[in-house]
N, CA and C atoms as an extended XYZ file, in Angstrom:
192
Properties=species:S:1:pos:R:3:atomname:S:1:resname:S:1:resid:I:1 pbc="F F F"
N       118.401       73.205       89.434 N   MET     1
C       118.873       73.711       88.166 CA  MET     1
C       118.811       75.236       88.206 C   MET     1
N       119.938       75.845       88.018 N   ASN     2
C       120.010       77.291       88.127 CA  ASN     2
C       120.029       77.920       86.734 C   ASN     2
N       119.008       78.680       86.416 N   LEU     3
C       118.856       79.254       85.085 CA  LEU     3
C       119.944       80.286       84.777 C   LEU     3
N       120.357       81.043       85.799 N   LYS     4
C       121.401       82.047       85.572 CA  LYS     4
C       122.723       81.395       85.190 C   LYS     4
N       123.051       80.291       85.833 N   ARG     5
C       124.298       79.595       85.504 CA  ARG     5
C       124.258       79.016       84.092 C   ARG     5
N       123.111       78.477       83.706 N   ILE     6
C       122.980       77.929       82.352 CA  ILE     6
C       123.099       79.048       81.326 C   ILE     6
N       122.431       80.164       81.571 N   PHE     7
C       122.502       81.300       80.660 CA  PHE     7
C       123.922       81.865       80.607 C   PHE     7
N       124.608       81.900       81.747 N   GLY     8
C       125.993       82.367       81.771 CA  GLY     8
C       126.904       81.459       80.966 C   GLY     8
N       126.701       80.156       81.105 N   GLY     9
C       127.499       79.218       80.307 CA  GLY     9
C       127.216       79.343       78.823 C   GLY     9
N       125.950       79.562       78.484 N   LEU    10
C       125.581       79.750       77.083 CA  LEU    10
C       126.212       81.017       76.510 C   LEU    10
N       126.169       82.100       77.277 N   LEU    11
C       126.800       83.349       76.821 CA  LEU    11
C       128.310       83.185       76.660 C   LEU    11
N       128.913       82.459       77.580 N   THR    12
C       130.355       82.237       77.500 CA  THR    12
C       130.714       81.445       76.249 C   THR    12
N       129.978       80.376       75.991 N   MET    13
C       130.250       79.567       74.799 CA  MET    13
C       129.987       80.355       73.511 C   MET    13
N       128.947       81.172       73.519 N   LEU    14
C       128.654       82.006       72.364 CA  LEU    14
C       129.778       83.022       72.137 C   LEU    14
N       130.293       83.582       73.213 N   GLY    15
C       131.403       84.523       73.104 CA  GLY    15
C       132.666       83.869       72.570 C   GLY    15
N       132.955       82.653       73.040 N   ILE    16
C       134.138       81.935       72.563 CA  ILE    16
C       134.001       81.595       71.083 C   ILE    16
N       132.827       81.085       70.702 N   ALA    17
C       132.604       80.742       69.296 CA  ALA    17
C       132.698       81.994       68.414 C   ALA    17
N       132.166       83.092       68.899 N   GLY    18
C       132.241       84.338       68.140 CA  GLY    18
C       133.665       84.846       67.990 C   GLY    18
N       134.452       84.717       69.047 N   LEU    19
C       135.852       85.153       68.961 CA  LEU    19
C       136.639       84.283       67.985 C   LEU    19
N       136.323       82.999       67.936 N   ILE    20
C       136.970       82.121       66.949 CA  ILE    20
C       136.556       82.547       65.538 C   ILE    20
N       135.266       82.876       65.369 N   TYR    21
C       134.788       83.349       64.073 CA  TYR    21
C       135.488       84.652       63.668 C   TYR    21
N       135.667       85.562       64.612 N   VAL    22
C       136.366       86.820       64.324 CA  VAL    22
C       137.814       86.553       63.930 C   VAL    22
N       138.448       85.582       64.576 N   ALA    23
C       139.823       85.248       64.216 CA  ALA    23
C       139.902       84.703       62.790 C   ALA    23
N       138.940       83.869       62.408 N   VAL    24
C       138.908       83.345       61.042 CA  VAL    24
C       138.663       84.476       60.042 C   VAL    24
N       137.750       85.379       60.369 N   LEU    25
C       137.521       86.533       59.495 CA  LEU    25
C       138.777       87.390       59.367 C   LEU    25
N       139.483       87.567       60.469 N   PHE    26
C       140.692       88.390       60.454 CA  PHE    26
C       141.758       87.784       59.548 C   PHE    26
N       141.883       86.467       59.587 N   VAL    27
C       142.892       85.807       58.761 CA  VAL    27
C       142.520       85.884       57.277 C   VAL    27
N       141.238       85.779       56.972 N   ASN    28
C       140.800       85.733       55.580 CA  ASN    28
C       140.383       87.091       55.004 C   ASN    28
N       140.619       88.172       55.712 N   THR    29
C       140.171       89.479       55.237 CA  THR    29
C       141.121       90.041       54.180 C   THR    29
N       140.550       90.896       53.334 N   SER    30
C       141.366       91.540       52.304 CA  SER    30
C       141.852       92.917       52.736 C   SER    30
N       141.327       93.424       53.864 N   GLY    31
C       141.815       94.681       54.407 CA  GLY    31
C       141.005       95.895       54.027 C   GLY    31
N       139.841       95.707       53.439 N   THR    32
C       139.027       96.867       53.097 CA  THR    32
C       138.384       97.440       54.366 C   THR    32
N       137.886       98.649       54.254 N   THR    33
C       137.280       99.316       55.403 CA  THR    33
C       136.070       98.562       55.907 C   THR    33
N       135.283       98.024       54.985 N   ARG    34
C       134.081       97.273       55.376 CA  ARG    34
C       134.456       96.033       56.193 C   ARG    34
N       135.517       95.336       55.791 N   ASP    35
C       135.962       94.149       56.523 CA  ASP    35
C       136.442       94.506       57.922 C   ASP    35
N       137.173       95.586       58.041 N   ILE    36
C       137.705       95.993       59.336 CA  ILE    36
C       136.579       96.418       60.275 C   ILE    36
N       135.582       97.126       59.750 N   LYS    37
C       134.436       97.507       60.578 CA  LYS    37
C       133.679       96.289       61.063 C   LYS    37
N       133.469       95.302       60.197 N   ALA    38
C       132.760       94.083       60.584 CA  ALA    38
C       133.525       93.323       61.656 C   ALA    38
N       134.825       93.216       61.487 N   ILE    39
C       135.645       92.510       62.479 CA  ILE    39
C       135.584       93.232       63.815 C   ILE    39
N       135.648       94.550       63.809 N   ALA    40
C       135.607       95.318       65.057 CA  ALA    40
C       134.256       95.162       65.756 C   ALA    40
N       133.170       95.244       65.003 N   ILE    41
C       131.837       95.122       65.606 CA  ILE    41
C       131.635       93.726       66.166 C   ILE    41
N       131.958       92.691       65.378 N   TYR    42
C       131.798       91.316       65.848 CA  TYR    42
C       132.686       91.051       67.061 C   TYR    42
N       133.890       91.556       67.019 N   GLY    43
C       134.817       91.339       68.130 CA  GLY    43
C       134.334       91.973       69.425 C   GLY    43
N       133.844       93.203       69.341 N   ILE    44
C       133.344       93.892       70.531 CA  ILE    44
C       132.133       93.171       71.112 C   ILE    44
N       131.190       92.764       70.255 N   LEU    45
C       130.016       92.038       70.732 CA  LEU    45
C       130.391       90.709       71.381 C   LEU    45
N       131.318       90.004       70.794 N   CYS    46
C       131.727       88.713       71.346 CA  CYS    46
C       132.449       88.871       72.678 C   CYS    46
N       133.252       89.891       72.806 N   VAL    47
C       133.923       90.140       74.084 CA  VAL    47
C       132.900       90.488       75.159 C   VAL    47
N       131.880       91.271       74.801 N   ILE    48
C       130.818       91.608       75.761 CA  ILE    48
C       130.076       90.351       76.191 C   ILE    48
N       129.719       89.480       75.234 N   PHE    49
C       129.044       88.228       75.570 CA  PHE    49
C       129.917       87.366       76.473 C   PHE    49
N       131.191       87.269       76.148 N   PHE    50
C       132.109       86.439       76.924 CA  PHE    50
C       132.243       86.948       78.360 C   PHE    50
N       132.441       88.237       78.525 N   ILE    51
C       132.607       88.814       79.861 CA  ILE    51
C       131.320       88.698       80.672 C   ILE    51
N       130.173       88.943       80.022 N   ALA    52
C       128.894       88.822       80.720 CA  ALA    52
C       128.648       87.384       81.165 C   ALA    52
N       128.970       86.430       80.324 N   GLY    53
C       128.787       85.025       80.688 CA  GLY    53
C       129.681       84.603       81.831 C   GLY    53
N       130.934       85.001       81.789 N   ILE    54
C       131.865       84.663       82.868 CA  ILE    54
C       131.409       85.287       84.180 C   ILE    54
N       130.965       86.529       84.139 N   SER    55
C       130.539       87.181       85.378 CA  SER    55
C       129.261       86.556       85.928 C   SER    55
N       128.347       86.111       85.061 N   LEU    56
C       127.145       85.434       85.536 CA  LEU    56
C       127.488       84.107       86.218 C   LEU    56
N       128.378       83.360       85.621 N   VAL    57
C       128.776       82.075       86.214 CA  VAL    57
C       129.484       82.312       87.547 C   VAL    57
N       130.340       83.317       87.587 N   ARG    58
C       131.143       83.568       88.782 CA  ARG    58
C       130.303       84.083       89.951 C   ARG    58
N       129.341       84.969       89.690 N   THR    59
C       128.600       85.606       90.775 CA  THR    59
C       127.368       84.823       91.220 C   THR    59
N       126.937       83.842       90.451 N   THR    60
C       125.765       83.058       90.840 CA  THR    60
C       126.171       82.004       91.853 C   THR    60
N       125.478       81.977       92.976 N   LYS    61
C       125.794       81.026       94.042 CA  LYS    61
C       125.036       79.731       93.811 C   LYS    61
N       125.681       78.625       94.161 N   ASP    62
C       125.030       77.332       94.098 CA  ASP    62
C       124.176       77.123       95.333 C   ASP    62
N       122.908       76.861       95.123 N   GLU    63
C       122.010       76.591       96.232 CA  GLU    63
C       121.285       75.273       95.968 C   GLU    63
N       121.131       74.495       97.004 N   ALA    64
C       120.498       73.194       96.846 CA  ALA    64
C       118.998       73.265       96.758 C   ALA    64
């Protein structure tokens, strides 16, 4: 059981769920400055989580 791969998968799923949440916020926003700042911050964090998770899964080698 490789802990890095599990953590990478968890980060990837968290990033995907966050991006879906950002999309829902974007659709339901009223366009105020506060809403746009929240969407930008959440979106950037979710993209970072997603990229970090994908890179962890990709670079971790399977060893028996």
